[in-house]
Every structure is written in C-alpha cells, then in structure tokens.
N, C-alpha and C positions, 0 to 999 in steps of 0.2 A: 438419559437424553435431557438436553437443556430445553427450557420452556421457550416457545416461540416469542413470548413477550420479552424475555431476557435477550434473545438473539436480536430482536428489533431495537431494543434499547441501546445495545452496543453498536448497532447499525447507525443509529442517530448520533451517538457519541463520536464514533470514528468519523462521521460526516462533519461534525463540528470541529473535530481535531484537524481534519484535512483543510478546512477553511483557513484555519490559523497558519498551519505550516506551509501550505501551498502559497498562501499570501506572503509569507516570509520569503519563500523561494522565488516568487515572481518579483517582489519588491527588490530582491537583491539583483535582479536583472535590469533594474531601472537605472538611468534613463535610456540606455542604449543596449539593446539586445546583442547587436553585432560586437560591441566592445566586450560585453560580459562573457561571451563564448570564445574569445580569442585565447591563445595558449597562455599568455602571461596572467590573464585574469583567472583562468582555470587552475593554473599552477598555484596561485595565491590561495584559492579556495580549498585546494587539496590539503593544505596545512592547517586549516581551521577546524578543530574537533567539534565545535558547536554546530558548524554547517553540516558535518558528516552526521551528527545526531539528528539534525532536521531532515536529512535525506532518509535516514533509517526510519524515523517516525512516519514519513510519507510513505515509504514502502510497506511498513507494517499495517498502518491505518487503512491505506488504499487497498491492500490485499484483503483484509478482513471485510472491508465495505464491499468490494467487488464480488468476493466469493459468496458472501451472504446474499447479495443481490442476485447473483446468478443462481444460487440455490433456490431462492424464493421464486424467481421466474420459472425455473424448471419444474418445480413442484406445482405451480399454478397452472402452467400450460399442459402438462402431462399428468393427469390424475391416475397415479398408480397405487399399488398397495404398499405394505410395510417393506417388502423387498425392494421396490423401486426407490422408496424414500431412503433406505439404507445405502442403496447403490449411488444415489445422487450425493448423499452425505460423504461417502468415501471418496467419490470422484472430486468433489469440491475441496475436501481436506487435502487430498494429494496434490491437486493443482495449486491450491494456496501454499502448501509447503514448498513446492518447486519454485514458485514466484519468490517467496521470501528467502530461500536459500540462495537462489541466483542473484537476487537483489542485494542481499547482505554481502555475499562474496564480492560482488562488484564494487560496493562502497568501501568495504574493509580492505580489499586488495590494493586500492589506490592510496590508502593512507600511508604516508612515509613512516617507517619505523626508525 
C-alpha cells in the first residue's frame, strides 16, 4: 500500500498540473467562447496533436485528483476497518480506470488518422 503522504503529494502535484493545463484550455477559448465551439474552430483543434495531449493530461490529472479526493472523503466520513478501506480503494480505482478509458477513447477516436 502506498503511504498516505505520497498519495497527498501526488494530489497536490496533479492540482498544480491542472491549473496549468486547464489554464491553457480556457485561454484557447479566449476571447469568444461561442466562436471557439463552432464547428470550424473545433475541426481545426482536432488536427492539433499538442491540444490532444493537453486534453489527455487534463483527463489523467483530473481523474487522479478527483478519485484521490473521493477516497479521502469516503474514508474520513465512514470510519471502517481494513475491509472497508480495501473496498473503497478498489471502488475508486475501478471508477478512475473507467473515467480514464472513456476519456482517452473520446480524445483518441476524434484524432484523424
């Protein structure tokens, strides 16, 4: 089992990573959100590999950050034994993997080959 301090260190690191990449994502929508979500703008973004990488980083960092936060909240709200902790860990890992798989498939499937 990974130490709680290591999990929280990665929680903080992914939070900082998200500040940077979500900032890039939001800045790319500047100055007009309506124009940035029009089909010509979206079509031009699909072809940019660096932007796909930004989206994947957002998915991975946000997934870890959210799942670790959910795990921490559940373990603090419901004080259970070792079996409960294991159940929460497995549940959070399964949910996190599902989010990462669906998110990765979504980004990768729209990349033109």
